[in-house]
C-alpha positions as CSV (number, residue, x, y, z in Angstrom):
1,M,1.9,3.6,18.9
2,T,1.9,5.9,15.9
3,S,4.7,8.5,15.4
4,S,5.6,11.0,12.8
5,V,9.3,11.1,13.6
6,E,11.8,11.8,10.9
7,A,9.2,13.2,8.6
8,G,7.6,9.9,7.7
9,V,10.6,7.6,7.5
10,V,9.5,4.0,8.0
11,G,12.0,1.7,9.6
12,A,11.9,-2.0,9.1
13,R,13.3,-3.4,12.3
14,R,15.1,-6.8,12.0
15,V,13.6,-9.5,14.1
16,R,14.0,-13.3,14.4
17,A,10.4,-14.1,14.0
18,R,9.2,-16.6,11.5
19,G,7.5,-15.5,8.3
20,E,4.1,-16.6,9.6
21,A,4.3,-14.3,12.6
22,L,5.3,-11.3,10.4
23,L,2.3,-12.0,8.2
24,D,-0.2,-12.0,11.1
25,P,-1.5,-8.4,11.6
26,G,-2.2,-9.1,15.2
27,S,1.0,-10.9,16.1
28,G,2.9,-9.7,19.2
29,E,5.9,-9.1,16.9
30,W,4.3,-5.9,15.6
31,S,4.6,-4.4,19.1
32,R,8.3,-4.1,18.3
33,A,7.7,-2.0,15.2
34,Q,7.4,1.8,15.2
35,E,4.2,2.8,13.4
36,V,4.5,6.0,11.5
37,A,1.5,8.2,10.6
38,I,1.5,9.0,6.8
39,P,-0.9,11.8,5.7
40,L,-2.9,11.0,2.6
41,V,-4.7,13.2,0.0
42,P,-7.2,12.6,-2.8
43,T,-5.6,11.6,-6.1
44,P,-6.1,14.6,-8.4
45,L,-8.9,14.3,-11.0
46,D,-6.4,15.1,-13.9
47,R,-4.6,11.9,-13.0
48,Q,-7.7,9.7,-13.5
49,P,-7.4,7.5,-16.6
50,S,-11.1,7.7,-17.2
51,A,-12.6,10.8,-18.8
52,Y,-16.0,9.7,-17.4
53,V,-14.6,9.7,-13.9
54,Q,-13.1,13.1,-14.3
55,V,-16.5,14.5,-15.2
56,A,-18.7,12.4,-12.9
57,W,-16.5,13.1,-9.8
58,A,-15.8,16.7,-10.4
59,D,-18.1,17.9,-7.6
60,R,-18.0,14.8,-5.4
61,P,-15.8,14.3,-2.3
62,R,-12.8,12.1,-2.9
63,G,-10.0,10.7,-0.8
64,D,-12.1,9.4,2.1
65,I,-9.1,8.2,4.1
66,R,-6.7,11.0,5.2
67,E,-4.1,9.0,7.2
68,V,-2.5,5.6,7.3
69,G,-0.3,4.1,10.0
70,V,2.6,2.3,8.5
71,A,5.0,-0.2,10.3
72,A,7.6,-2.6,8.9
73,L,9.5,-5.6,10.1
74,V,12.1,-7.8,8.4
75,N,13.6,-11.2,9.3
76,A,16.4,-13.1,7.7
77,G,14.6,-13.4,4.4
78,T,11.3,-11.5,4.3
79,L,10.1,-7.9,4.5
80,A,6.7,-7.2,5.9
81,V,4.8,-3.9,5.8
82,R,1.7,-3.3,7.8
83,L,-0.9,-0.6,6.9
84,A,-3.6,0.4,9.4
85,W,-6.5,2.9,8.8
86,S,-9.9,3.7,10.1
87,A,-13.0,2.2,8.5
88,A,-16.3,2.4,10.4
89,R,-17.3,-0.9,8.8
90,P,-15.4,-3.2,6.4
91,N,-16.3,-3.5,2.7
92,R,-15.3,-6.8,1.4
93,F,-17.3,-7.1,-1.8
94,I,-19.0,-5.1,-4.5
95,S,-22.5,-5.0,-2.9
96,D,-24.0,-2.0,-4.8
97,V,-23.2,0.1,-7.9
98,N,-21.5,2.6,-5.6
99,V,-20.0,0.3,-3.0
100,H,-16.7,-1.4,-3.7
101,P,-14.1,-3.5,-1.7
102,D,-11.7,-1.7,0.6
103,A,-8.1,-1.9,-0.6
104,C,-4.5,-0.7,-0.1
105,A,-1.2,-0.7,-1.9
106,V,2.5,-0.2,-1.3
107,L,4.3,1.3,-4.3
108,F,8.1,1.2,-5.1
109,P,10.3,2.2,-8.0
110,A,10.7,-1.0,-9.9
111,N,14.4,-0.4,-10.3
112,G,15.0,0.8,-6.8
113,S,15.4,4.5,-7.6
114,G,14.0,7.2,-9.9
115,F,10.6,7.1,-8.3
116,E,7.9,8.6,-10.6
117,Y,5.0,7.5,-8.3
118,D,2.9,10.6,-9.0
119,S,2.3,9.4,-12.6
120,M,2.4,5.7,-11.9
121,G,5.8,5.4,-13.5
122,S,7.1,5.8,-17.0
123,P,8.5,3.5,-19.7
124,S,12.0,4.2,-18.4
125,R,11.1,4.3,-14.7
126,P,8.3,1.8,-14.0
127,V,6.8,1.3,-10.6
128,N,6.2,-1.9,-8.8
129,G,3.3,-2.3,-6.3
130,W,1.9,-4.8,-3.8
131,H,-1.9,-4.5,-3.8
132,W,-4.4,-6.0,-1.4
133,R,-8.1,-5.9,-2.0
134,A,-10.7,-7.2,0.5
135,G,-12.6,-10.2,-0.6
136,T,-9.8,-11.6,-2.7
137,E,-7.8,-14.7,-1.7
138,E,-4.4,-13.5,-2.9
139,P,-2.8,-10.0,-3.2
140,F,-1.6,-8.7,-6.6
141,A,1.8,-7.7,-7.7
142,I,1.5,-4.9,-10.2
143,T,3.8,-3.0,-12.6
144,A,2.9,0.3,-14.3
145,T,4.7,2.6,-16.8
146,G,2.2,5.5,-16.5
147,I,-1.4,6.3,-15.7
148,G,-3.8,3.7,-16.9
149,T,-1.0,1.1,-17.6
150,V,-1.3,-1.2,-14.5
151,A,-0.5,-4.8,-15.3
152,R,-0.8,-7.7,-12.8
153,A,1.9,-10.3,-12.6
154,T,0.7,-13.8,-13.2
155,E,3.2,-15.2,-10.8
156,H,4.7,-13.5,-7.8
157,D,5.9,-13.9,-4.2
158,V,3.8,-11.2,-2.5
159,K,1.7,-12.4,0.4
160,A,-1.0,-10.7,2.4
161,A,-3.1,-11.1,5.5
162,A,-5.7,-8.7,6.9
163,R,-8.1,-8.2,9.8
164,W,-10.7,-5.6,10.6
165,S,-11.5,-5.0,14.3
166,D,-13.0,-2.1,16.3
167,G,-13.2,0.2,13.2
168,V,-9.7,-0.4,12.0
169,W,-8.2,-2.3,9.1
170,Q,-4.8,-3.8,9.6
171,V,-3.2,-5.3,6.4
172,V,0.2,-6.9,6.1
173,L,1.9,-7.2,2.7
174,A,5.1,-9.2,2.6
175,R,7.6,-10.5,0.1
176,A,10.9,-12.5,0.2
177,L,13.8,-10.1,-0.1
178,A,15.3,-12.2,-2.9
179,A,12.1,-12.5,-4.9
180,E,11.5,-11.0,-8.3
181,G,10.4,-7.3,-8.2
182,V,11.8,-4.2,-6.7
183,P,15.3,-4.9,-5.4
184,L,15.2,-5.4,-1.6
185,S,18.0,-6.3,0.9
186,H,19.2,-5.8,4.4
187,D,20.9,-2.5,5.2
188,M,19.2,-0.5,2.4
189,T,16.8,2.3,2.0
190,V,14.2,2.3,-0.8
191,P,11.6,5.0,-1.7
192,V,8.0,4.0,-1.0
193,A,4.5,5.4,-1.4
194,F,1.1,4.3,-0.1
195,A,-2.5,4.2,-1.3
196,I,-5.9,3.4,0.3
197,W,-9.3,2.8,-1.3
198,S,-12.4,3.3,0.7
199,G,-15.1,1.0,-0.7
200,A,-17.9,2.7,1.2
201,A,-17.1,5.9,-0.6
202,G,-17.2,4.3,-4.0
203,E,-13.4,4.4,-4.5
204,R,-11.8,2.1,-7.0
205,A,-9.1,2.2,-9.7
206,G,-7.7,5.8,-9.8
207,L,-10.2,7.1,-7.2
208,K,-8.2,6.7,-3.9
209,S,-6.2,8.4,-1.2
210,Y,-2.4,8.4,-1.6
211,S,0.7,9.8,0.0
212,P,1.4,13.1,-1.8
213,R,5.2,12.6,-1.6
214,P,7.5,9.6,-1.5
215,H,8.8,8.3,1.9
216,E,11.8,6.3,2.9
217,L,11.7,2.6,3.9
218,R,14.9,1.8,5.8
219,I,15.5,-1.9,6.1
220,D,17.8,-3.2,8.9
């Protein structure tokens, strides 16, 4: 069930489930989580790192996905965040010059506070992200210090699992609380933002839908 209570605050309920159950998007454990509807908007053209994209997409529709359902669960050592959004059909590969894989990301302030998500961070306030892309075996852990500076970690603890069914993608991104990256622990609240790429609409890189303001992720 999707709710918009508390203006988009996402609560990560503590459960005793094993990590494998949390990582399964269709696990019964997710019925215990409250899914929150997060509105999305197109990323403004002036925040695209490519001058070509700014010109080529000036008169084209952007931000194909306008809402994502977000839920979260946490067990003794792992936080899992599930994103769900509508997609008439899944795009798992680059199958045409204008068709790209569907993707999603969860973004945090790398230091736990001072969230400059709108500009993908800054040198003094970097952002840390968990990024899933259809058709890839493993998710990416990324860090950025500004627009066009995204760097992927060569080693990380982020895990992902996804399924598409009846016109809906469900993607779980998870990480051990104690792992390297944004500081996470029980009984804390961390700012968070979300992004979705619609492959069918040709979205990739800076072309995406994103949450226009940060939200709170409250971890039990």
